[in-house]
C-alpha positions as CSV (number, residue, x, y, z in Angstrom):
1,X,-31.2,79.9,42.7
2,X,-28.1,78.1,41.5
3,X,-28.4,74.5,40.5
4,X,-25.9,72.2,42.2
5,X,-24.1,69.7,40.0
6,X,-25.0,66.1,40.9
7,X,-21.9,64.0,41.6
8,X,-21.4,61.1,39.2
9,X,-21.3,57.8,41.0
10,X,-18.2,55.8,40.4
11,X,-18.5,52.3,39.1
12,X,-17.0,49.7,41.3
13,X,-14.6,47.9,39.1
14,X,-13.0,45.9,41.8
15,X,-14.6,42.6,40.7
16,X,-14.0,43.0,36.9
17,X,-10.8,41.1,37.0
18,X,-12.5,38.2,38.7
19,X,-15.3,38.2,36.1
20,X,-12.8,38.3,33.2
21,X,-11.0,35.4,34.7
22,X,-14.2,33.4,35.1
23,X,-15.1,34.2,31.5
24,X,-11.7,33.1,30.3
25,X,-12.1,29.7,32.2
26,X,-15.6,29.3,30.7
27,X,-14.4,29.7,27.1
28,X,-11.3,27.5,27.6
29,X,-13.5,24.7,28.9
30,X,-16.3,25.0,26.3
31,X,-14.4,25.8,23.1
32,X,-13.6,22.9,20.9
33,X,-10.4,22.8,18.7
34,X,-10.1,21.2,15.3
35,X,-7.3,18.7,15.5
36,X,-5.6,17.2,12.4
37,X,-5.4,13.5,13.1
38,X,-3.2,12.7,10.1
39,X,-2.7,9.2,8.7
40,X,-3.3,6.3,11.0
41,X,-0.1,4.5,10.0
42,X,2.7,3.1,12.1
43,X,6.0,2.9,10.2
44,X,8.1,-0.2,10.9
45,X,11.2,0.2,13.1
46,X,14.6,-0.1,11.5
47,X,15.9,-3.7,11.4
48,X,19.5,-4.4,10.4
49,X,18.9,-8.1,9.6
50,X,15.4,-9.7,9.0
51,X,14.5,-12.5,11.4
52,X,15.0,-16.0,10.2
53,X,11.6,-17.2,11.2
54,X,9.6,-14.9,8.9
55,X,6.2,-16.4,7.9
56,X,5.8,-17.5,4.3
57,X,3.5,-15.3,2.3
58,X,2.2,-16.5,-1.1
59,X,3.4,-14.0,-3.7
60,X,0.0,-13.9,-5.5
61,X,-1.6,-12.8,-2.2
62,X,0.6,-9.6,-2.1
63,X,-0.2,-6.5,-4.1
64,X,3.2,-4.7,-4.4
65,X,3.3,-0.9,-4.8
66,X,6.6,0.8,-5.3
67,X,7.4,4.5,-5.6
68,X,10.9,5.6,-6.7
69,X,12.8,8.8,-6.2
70,X,11.5,10.2,-9.5
71,X,7.9,9.8,-8.3
72,X,7.2,7.0,-10.7
73,X,4.7,4.4,-9.5
74,X,5.4,0.7,-10.1
75,X,2.4,-1.6,-9.3
76,X,2.9,-5.3,-9.7
77,X,6.0,-4.7,-11.9
78,X,4.1,-2.4,-14.2
79,X,4.2,1.4,-14.4
80,X,0.9,3.0,-13.3
81,X,-0.6,6.4,-13.0
82,X,-1.7,7.4,-9.5
83,X,-5.2,8.0,-10.8
84,X,-5.5,4.3,-11.6
85,X,-4.2,2.9,-8.3
86,X,-7.5,2.9,-6.5
87,X,-9.3,0.8,-9.1
88,X,-6.3,-1.6,-9.3
89,X,-6.3,-2.0,-5.6
90,X,-10.0,-2.6,-5.5
91,X,-9.7,-5.3,-8.1
92,X,-7.0,-7.0,-6.0
93,X,-9.1,-6.7,-2.7
94,X,-12.2,-8.2,-4.3
95,X,-10.1,-10.9,-6.1
96,X,-11.6,-14.0,-7.6
97,X,-12.5,-16.1,-4.5
98,X,-14.4,-18.8,-6.5
99,X,-12.0,-19.2,-9.5
100,X,-11.0,-22.9,-9.7
101,X,-7.6,-21.9,-11.1
102,X,-6.8,-20.1,-7.9
103,X,-7.6,-22.8,-5.5
104,X,-4.0,-24.1,-5.3
105,X,-2.9,-20.7,-3.9
106,X,-6.0,-19.3,-2.4
107,X,-6.4,-15.6,-1.6
108,X,-9.3,-16.4,0.6
109,X,-10.3,-19.0,3.2
110,X,-13.5,-19.9,5.0
111,X,-14.3,-17.9,8.1
112,X,-14.5,-21.1,10.1
113,X,-10.8,-21.6,9.6
114,X,-10.1,-18.1,11.0
115,X,-9.5,-17.2,14.7
116,X,-12.5,-16.7,17.1
117,X,-12.4,-13.0,16.3
118,X,-14.2,-13.9,13.0
119,X,-17.3,-15.0,14.9
120,X,-19.1,-11.8,13.6
121,X,-18.5,-12.9,10.0
122,X,-19.9,-16.3,10.7
123,X,-22.9,-14.7,12.5
124,X,-23.9,-12.6,9.5
125,X,-22.6,-14.6,6.5
126,X,-22.1,-18.2,7.8
127,X,-19.0,-20.4,8.4
128,X,-18.3,-20.9,4.7
129,X,-18.0,-17.2,3.9
130,X,-14.6,-16.5,2.4
131,X,-12.3,-14.0,4.2
132,X,-9.4,-12.3,2.4
133,X,-5.8,-13.3,3.1
134,X,-4.4,-10.5,0.9
135,X,-1.8,-7.9,1.8
136,X,-0.9,-4.7,0.1
137,X,2.8,-4.1,0.3
138,X,3.9,-0.5,0.0
139,X,7.5,0.6,-0.3
140,X,8.8,4.1,-1.2
141,X,12.3,5.5,-2.0
142,X,13.9,7.9,0.4
143,X,13.6,10.5,-2.4
144,X,9.9,9.9,-3.0
145,X,7.9,13.2,-2.6
146,X,5.6,13.6,0.3
147,X,2.8,14.5,-2.1
148,X,3.0,11.1,-3.9
149,X,3.2,9.2,-0.6
150,X,0.0,10.9,0.6
151,X,-1.7,10.3,-2.7
152,X,-0.8,6.6,-2.6
153,X,-2.1,6.3,1.0
154,X,-5.3,8.1,0.0
155,X,-5.9,5.8,-3.0
156,X,-5.4,2.6,-1.0
157,X,-7.6,3.8,1.9
158,X,-10.3,4.8,-0.6
159,X,-10.1,1.4,-2.2
160,X,-10.8,-0.4,1.1
161,X,-13.5,2.1,2.0
162,X,-15.4,1.6,-1.3
163,X,-15.2,-2.2,-1.1
164,X,-16.5,-2.1,2.5
165,X,-19.3,0.3,1.4
166,X,-20.3,-2.1,-1.3
167,X,-20.3,-5.1,1.1
168,X,-22.2,-3.2,3.7
169,X,-24.9,-1.9,1.3
170,X,-25.3,-5.4,-0.3
171,X,-25.7,-7.1,3.1
172,X,-27.2,-4.4,5.4
173,X,-28.5,-1.8,3.0
174,X,-26.3,1.0,4.4
175,X,-22.8,2.3,3.8
176,X,-20.0,1.2,6.1
177,X,-19.8,4.7,7.7
178,X,-23.5,4.8,8.3
179,X,-23.4,1.5,10.1
180,X,-20.3,2.6,12.2
181,X,-22.2,5.7,13.3
182,X,-25.5,3.9,13.9
183,X,-27.0,2.1,16.9
184,X,-25.4,-0.8,18.7
185,X,-26.6,-3.4,16.3
186,X,-25.4,-1.4,13.3
187,X,-22.0,-0.8,14.9
188,X,-21.7,-4.6,15.3
189,X,-22.5,-5.0,11.6
190,X,-19.8,-2.5,10.8
191,X,-17.3,-4.5,12.8
192,X,-18.4,-7.6,10.8
193,X,-17.8,-5.8,7.5
194,X,-14.4,-4.7,8.8
195,X,-13.5,-8.3,9.6
196,X,-14.7,-9.5,6.2
197,X,-12.7,-6.9,4.4
198,X,-9.6,-6.4,6.6
199,X,-7.3,-3.5,5.7
200,X,-3.8,-4.9,5.5
201,X,-1.3,-2.4,4.3
202,X,2.3,-3.3,5.0
203,X,4.9,-0.5,4.8
204,X,8.5,-1.5,4.5
205,X,11.3,0.8,5.5
206,X,12.2,3.3,2.7
207,X,15.1,2.3,0.5
208,X,17.1,3.6,-2.4
209,X,14.9,2.1,-5.1
210,X,16.3,4.5,-7.7
211,X,14.9,5.6,-11.0
């Protein structure tokens, strides 16, 4: 007796397109993408003439960093290697708050003389705790290489980060980043450290500084 061939059942693929579409939506919603945030800097707008009512800034409270078109670094009127910039910036940020010879032109002032936003400093260190008035002024030439500009930014940011870490560990026993990622109390402590060591980097419009 001849054996009859069994017919193969066809697979219903009518809904495959819908399933593929749903899977596509699922992966689009759940997949995370790495985003390069870049440098958190806002360059100043172009100003033809500076305003007449500019506030006076004591020269000794300003740490001047210049980069020329030949990628030479001039810090406080002296040539410096990029490798030494971070330590020099740290020395400036820490300063000498209790040096009697500096009292005529103080780089620091008590937290009680600051705006109400310094209440956290007063809470954790007291009203007499000295808060920095310093500013790091950065200016580069239009011909300065991008590599040097980024290296300068990294050195200055690292200087502030290390000083904040030292302050945080001395007062709270943890680094600044550990406090910032901690619980609500630790995050408040991180804000207090940030107020005590404010990052003030002033970037002027690029000019033709020359060689």
